[in-house]
C-alpha positions in Angstrom: -2.9 -33.0 83.2 -6.6 -33.4 83.4 -9.4 -32.5 81.0 -7.2 -30.0 78.9 -9.4 -30.8 75.9 -12.7 -30.5 77.7 -13.2 -26.8 77.4 -16.3 -26.0 75.3 -19.5 -27.7 74.1 -22.4 -26.1 72.4 -26.4 -26.2 73.1 -29.7 -24.9 73.1 -30.9 -21.1 73.1 -34.0 -19.4 74.6 -36.7 -17.5 73.0 -35.4 -14.0 71.7 -35.3 -11.3 74.3 -35.2 -8.5 71.7 -38.3 -8.6 69.4 -38.3 -7.4 65.9 -40.6 -4.4 64.8 -43.8 -5.4 63.1 -42.6 -4.5 59.5 -39.3 -6.4 60.0 -38.9 -9.7 58.0 -38.8 -12.6 60.5 -37.3 -16.2 59.8 -38.0 -19.4 61.3 -34.7 -21.3 61.5 -35.4 -25.0 62.5 -33.0 -27.9 62.3 -33.9 -30.5 59.6 -32.0 -33.2 61.4 -33.9 -36.4 61.8 -33.2 -39.9 63.2 -31.2 -41.9 60.7 -29.4 -39.1 59.2 -25.6 -39.4 59.0 -23.1 -36.5 58.9 -19.5 -36.2 58.4 -17.8 -34.0 61.0 -14.4 -32.3 60.9 -12.8 -30.5 63.9 -9.6 -28.5 64.4 -8.9 -27.5 68.0 -5.9 -25.4 69.0 -5.2 -24.3 72.6 -2.5 -22.3 73.9 -1.6 -20.8 77.3 -0.4 -21.8 80.7 -0.8 -25.0 83.0 -0.9 -24.0 86.8 0.4 -26.4 89.5 1.5 -26.1 93.0 5.2 -27.2 93.5 6.9 -26.7 96.8 4.1 -24.4 98.1 4.3 -22.2 95.1 2.3 -21.9 91.9 4.3 -22.9 88.9 3.1 -21.8 85.4 4.0 -24.2 82.5 3.6 -23.4 78.9 0.9 -25.4 77.5 -0.1 -26.0 73.8 -2.7 -28.4 72.4 -3.4 -29.2 68.6 -6.2 -31.6 67.9 -7.6 -32.9 64.6 -10.7 -35.2 64.4 -12.8 -36.6 61.8 -15.9 -38.7 62.2 -19.3 -40.0 61.0 -22.2 -39.5 63.2 -25.6 -41.1 62.8 -28.5 -39.6 64.7 -30.4 -42.1 66.7 -32.8 -39.7 68.5 -33.7 -36.0 68.0 -34.8 -34.1 71.0 -38.8 -33.7 71.3 -38.3 -30.4 73.4 -35.4 -27.6 73.2 -33.5 -29.4 75.9 -34.8 -32.9 75.5 -32.8 -36.0 75.1 -30.6 -36.6 71.9 -28.5 -39.5 71.1 -26.0 -40.3 68.4 -23.5 -43.1 67.4 -20.2 -42.0 65.8 -17.2 -43.9 64.2 -13.8 -42.0 64.2 -11.9 -42.2 61.2 -8.9 -40.1 62.3 -8.1 -38.6 65.5 -4.7 -37.0 66.2 -3.5 -34.9 69.1 -0.5 -33.4 70.2 -0.1 -32.1 73.9 3.0 -30.1 74.9 3.8 -28.9 78.4 7.1 -26.9 78.3 9.2 -29.2 76.2 7.6 -32.2 77.1 4.9 -33.7 74.8 2.6 -36.5 74.5 0.4 -37.9 71.7 -2.8 -39.3 73.2 -4.6 -41.9 71.1 -7.8 -43.8 70.6 -7.5 -47.5 70.6 -8.8 -49.0 67.3 -11.3 -51.2 69.0 -12.8 -48.0 70.6 -13.6 -45.9 67.6 -17.2 -46.7 67.8 -18.5 -44.0 70.4 -22.2 -43.5 71.6 -23.3 -40.0 72.8 -26.3 -39.1 74.9 -27.2 -35.6 75.7 -30.1 -34.8 78.1 -30.5 -31.2 79.6 -27.4 -30.1 80.9 -25.4 -33.4 80.9 -23.7 -35.2 78.1 -22.1 -38.8 78.2 -19.8 -40.4 75.9 -19.1 -44.1 76.0 -18.1 -47.1 73.9 -20.4 -49.9 72.9 -17.5 -52.3 72.8 -16.0 -51.7 76.1 -14.6 -49.3 78.7 -12.6 -46.2 77.6 -9.6 -45.0 79.5 -9.6 -41.6 81.2 -7.2 -40.4 78.5 -9.3 -41.5 75.7 -12.5 -40.1 77.3 -10.7 -36.7 77.5 -9.5 -37.0 73.9 -13.1 -37.1 72.4 -14.8 -35.2 74.9 -13.8 -32.0 73.1 -15.3 -28.5 72.4 -18.3 -28.1 70.3 -20.2 -31.2 70.3 -22.0 -31.9 67.1 -24.9 -33.7 68.7 -25.9 -30.3 70.4 -24.9 -27.9 67.6 -28.4 -27.4 66.3 -29.6 -26.3 69.6 -27.8 -22.9 69.0 -30.7 -22.1 66.7 -33.5 -19.7 67.9 -36.8 -21.6 69.1 -39.0 -18.9 67.3 -38.9 -16.5 64.7 -36.3 -13.9 64.6 -35.3 -10.8 62.6 -31.8 -9.8 61.8 -30.4 -8.0 64.7 -32.5 -9.9 67.4 -30.6 -11.2 70.4 -31.4 -13.8 72.9 -29.9 -15.0 76.2 -28.4 -18.5 76.7 -29.9 -20.2 79.8 -27.6 -21.6 82.5 -28.6 -25.1 81.9 -27.2 -24.9 78.4 -23.9 -23.1 79.4 -23.3 -25.8 82.0 -23.7 -28.4 79.1 -21.5 -26.3 76.7 -18.5 -26.0 79.2 -18.7 -29.2 81.2 -19.2 -27.4 84.3 -20.6 -28.5 87.8 -22.7 -25.3 88.1 -22.8 -21.9 86.6 -23.1 -19.4 89.3 -23.1 -16.4 86.7 -24.0 -16.4 83.2 -24.3 -13.6 80.6 -24.1 -15.0 77.1 -26.0 -13.7 74.2 -26.5 -14.8 70.6 -27.5 -12.5 67.8 -29.0 -13.2 64.1 -26.5 -11.0 62.0 -27.3 -11.7 58.4 -29.7 -13.8 56.1 -29.5 -14.8 52.5 -31.3 -17.0 50.3 -28.6 -19.6 51.1 -27.4 -19.1 54.7 -28.2 -17.4 57.9 -25.3 -16.1 60.2 -25.1 -15.8 63.8 -22.6 -14.5 66.6 -22.6 -15.2 70.3 -20.6 -13.5 73.2 -20.5 -13.5 76.9 -19.0 -14.7 80.1 -19.7 -17.5 82.4 -18.5 -17.8 86.1 -18.8 -21.4 87.5 -17.3 -24.5 88.9 -15.7 -27.7 87.2 -14.5 -30.6 89.3 -15.3 -28.4 92.4 -13.0 -25.5 91.5 -13.9 -22.1 90.4 -13.3 -21.0 86.6 -14.3 -18.0 84.5 -14.8 -18.4 80.8 -15.2 -15.7 78.0 -17.0 -16.9 74.9 -17.0 -15.6 71.3 -18.3 -17.4 68.3 -19.8 -17.2 64.8 -21.8 -20.0 63.1 -23.8 -20.6 59.9 -27.1 -22.1 59.1 -27.6 -23.8 55.7 -31.0 -22.9 54.5 -30.9 -25.5 51.9 -30.2 -28.5 54.2 -31.6 -26.7 57.3 -28.5 -27.4 59.3 -25.8 -25.6 61.0 -22.8 -26.6 58.8 -19.9 -24.4 60.2 -18.8 -23.2 63.7 -16.0 -20.8 64.6 -15.5 -20.5 68.5 -13.0 -18.7 70.6 -12.8 -19.3 74.4 -10.6 -17.7 77.0 -10.7 -19.7 80.4 -9.0 -19.0 83.9 -9.6 -22.2 86.0 -8.1 -22.6 89.4 -6.1 -25.6 90.7 -8.2 -28.4 91.8 -8.2 -31.6 93.5 -7.7 -33.9 90.6 -6.3 -31.4 88.0 -3.8 -28.5 87.3 -5.4 -25.1 86.8 -5.6 -23.4 83.6 -5.1 -20.1 81.8 -5.7 -20.7 78.2 -7.3 -19.5 75.0 -8.8 -22.2 72.8 -9.7 -21.7 69.1 -12.1 -24.3 67.3 -13.4 -24.8 63.8 -15.9 -27.4 63.2 -17.6 -28.4 59.7 -20.5 -30.7 59.2 -21.5 -32.1 55.9 -24.6 -34.3 55.7 -24.0 -37.6 53.8 -26.7 -38.0 51.1 -26.5 -41.8 51.3 -26.4 -43.1 55.0 -25.1 -46.4 53.9 -21.8 -44.7 52.6 -20.6 -44.9 56.2 -20.1 -48.8 56.7 -19.4 -48.7 60.3 -22.7 -47.1 61.2 -25.2 -49.2 59.1 -28.0 -51.2 60.9 -25.9 -54.4 60.3 -22.7 -53.0 61.8 -24.5 -51.8 64.9 -26.5 -55.0 65.4 -26.4 -56.5 68.9 -24.6 -53.5 70.4 -25.8 -51.4 73.3 -26.4 -47.9 71.9 -27.4 -46.3 75.2 -25.2 -45.7 78.2 -25.3 -48.1 81.2 -23.5 -48.3 84.3 -21.1 -50.8 83.2 -20.3 -49.1 79.7 -19.8 -45.7 81.2 -17.1 -46.9 83.6 -13.4 -46.4 82.7 -10.7 -48.7 82.7 -7.1 -48.4 84.2 -4.6 -50.2 81.9 -1.0 -50.1 83.3 2.0 -49.4 80.8 3.6 -52.5 82.5 1.9 -55.2 84.4 -0.7 -58.0 84.2 -3.5 -56.5 85.9 -6.3 -53.8 85.5 -9.6 -52.7 86.8 -12.5 -50.6 85.8 -13.9 -47.8 88.0 -16.8 -45.2 87.8 -16.0 -41.7 86.6 -15.9 -40.0 90.0 -12.5 -41.6 90.4 -9.6 -39.7 88.9 -6.0 -41.1 88.4 -3.8 -38.5 90.0 -0.4 -40.2 90.2 0.6 -43.2 88.2 4.3 -44.3 88.6 4.0 -47.8 87.9 4.8 -49.3 91.5 2.1 -46.8 92.9 -1.2 -45.7 91.4 -3.1 -43.0 93.1 -6.9 -42.3 92.5 -9.1 -39.7 94.2 -12.7 -39.7 94.3 -14.9 -36.5 93.8 -18.5 -36.5 94.3 -20.3 -33.2 93.4 -17.0 -31.4 93.4 -16.0 -32.5 96.9 -13.0 -34.8 97.6 -14.6 -37.9 99.3 -11.8 -40.6 99.3 -8.2 -41.6 98.0 -7.1 -45.1 96.9 -3.5 -46.3 96.6 -2.9 -49.3 94.4 0.4 -51.1 94.5 1.2 -54.2 92.4 3.1 -56.8 94.9 5.8 -59.2 93.9 4.5 -62.6 92.9 4.6 -65.3 95.5 4.5 -69.1 95.5 0.9 -70.4 95.3 1.6 -72.6 98.4 3.1 -69.7 100.4 0.3 -67.3 100.7 0.3 -65.0 103.8 -2.7 -65.3 106.1 -5.2 -62.7 106.9 -3.6 -62.2 110.5 -0.2 -61.4 108.7 -2.0 -59.1 106.5 -3.5 -57.3 109.5 -0.2 -57.1 111.1 1.3 -55.6 108.0 -1.8 -52.9 108.0 -1.0 -52.1 111.7 2.7 -51.6 111.0 1.9 -49.4 107.8 -0.5 -47.0 109.9 1.9 -46.5 112.8 0.8 -44.1 115.3 -2.2 -43.4 113.3 -3.7 -46.7 113.9 -6.7 -47.0 116.4 -8.6 -50.2 116.0 -9.6 -53.0 113.7 -13.4 -52.6 112.9 -13.5 -55.8 110.9 -11.5 -58.3 108.9 -12.7 -61.0 106.3 -11.7 -63.2 103.6 -13.7 -64.0 100.5 -13.5 -65.0 96.8 -13.7 -62.2 94.3 -15.8 -62.3 91.2 -13.0 -63.7 89.0 -12.2 -66.4 91.7 -9.4 -64.2 93.4 -8.5 -64.6 96.9 -9.6 -61.3 98.7 -8.6 -60.1 102.2 -10.4 -57.0 103.5 -9.4 -55.1 106.5 -11.2 -52.0 107.9 -9.4 -49.8 110.3 -10.4 -46.6 112.1 -8.0 -44.2 113.6 -6.7 -40.6 113.6 -4.4 -38.2 111.4 -3.7 -34.9 113.1 -6.7 -35.4 115.2 -9.0 -36.1 112.3 -10.8 -39.3 112.4 -10.0 -41.6 109.4 -11.3 -45.0 108.1 -9.0 -47.1 106.0 -10.1 -50.1 103.9 -7.3 -52.3 103.0 -7.6 -55.1 100.4 -5.0 -57.9 99.4 -6.0 -59.2 96.0 -4.4 -62.4 94.8 -5.0 -65.1 92.1 -4.2 -69.0 91.8 -0.9 -68.2 90.3 0.4 -66.1 92.9 0.0 -62.7 91.2 -1.1 -60.1 93.9 -2.0 -56.4 94.4 -2.9 -54.1 97.5 -5.5 -51.5 97.6 -5.6 -48.9 100.4 -8.8 -46.7 100.7 -8.7 -43.6 102.8 -11.9 -41.9 103.7 -12.7 -39.1 106.4 -15.0 -40.7 109.0 -17.5 -37.9 108.1 -17.4 -39.0 104.5 -17.9 -42.8 105.1 -21.7 -42.9 104.3 -21.3 -40.9 101.2 -18.5 -43.2 100.1 -20.9 -45.9 100.4 -19.6 -49.4 98.6 -17.3 -47.5 96.0 -14.4 -49.7 97.4 -16.3 -53.0 96.8 -17.3 -52.0 93.2 -13.5 -51.4 92.5 -12.2 -54.3 94.0 -14.9 -56.5 92.2 -13.8 -55.1 88.8 -10.0 -55.9 89.5 -8.7 -58.5 87.0 -5.3 -60.3 86.4 -4.8 -60.6 82.7 -2.5 -62.8 80.5 
């Protein structure tokens, strides 16, 4: 079950398409958010519907429900200089609880205590969450990458003066960021200023988006109400309803769900009241995403090994004795990787490279064509690594396999098998070497 929680975000609006009459009162409703501001954010997300999977060549629709409560403090590090410009923040999650149920089975994904500090960067149509203190797991990322991101919330405000009743269309770039899409092929969503008092301004938005996520088609209907506090010059409440029909994908089940969200923001008068976000607490931490910090980590439930990987890889099967990852690039399936922990061997009885080649040839059977190369080297953690590259065919489709055997001095070992269509080899690049270089045996 992938990205169930990732359904909605919020973003910037364009200029009004319906202008007010000259004698109507107009309002300039601009965010007062500044670098250094600290807010307390509370989110309630409820999702209900069906999960769609293919079982025995038939589509099975299982009942799905999600309830998620989140409370965090957020410190603004950088406010955007343009409507869709770069914005950055750092958060500390005080509380995060979620229950995900599929039919009668339930799980409670959690965020490790040492990963409660989360950085966020939003730029244009993309938003990146990461932990300055080390890699997140995929489940942790999905848990916090939820609807209605507070860093983008002020972008729901109009960019110019508006009167009550004015409407404006949300741009395609915003909707891609809002909904975590690859692309938006059709987007018709409008926002409206519905009421203004001395204390607040109220808005509504509604519309439909058709696009792709993880390479599969999705149709999303949006309805929302939100409130701008004229005393603090901040949006302090959002209520959002989303209906999504997502096709079954390479790495995730399909969805037919309705999500309801409420979000509240309360600026903290004293920024120092959030002890985890003071300058002293953040000293010497990387507060911008890097290639290393945006990598994810695979932590087996049982076993003394782990590895990090870039976010194009998705774990699609995890049975302990076999872990299957698939690599998506711009929505296309590029490669698959099978990882198998192997029985520990005596340090003085290691198999040879030639023996490993024989094992690979036997495993491929009739699909085997020829060995392209075979090599042995020391890994970044002083591991002994065998690498064998093979070309062959599966049902007349040219395939390249990159096999690895990784072992340490204590006899612990694991095998990696990368499968890539020959036409995708250049696009795949050195993704296998990066993953093998991040493999670790741990005590």
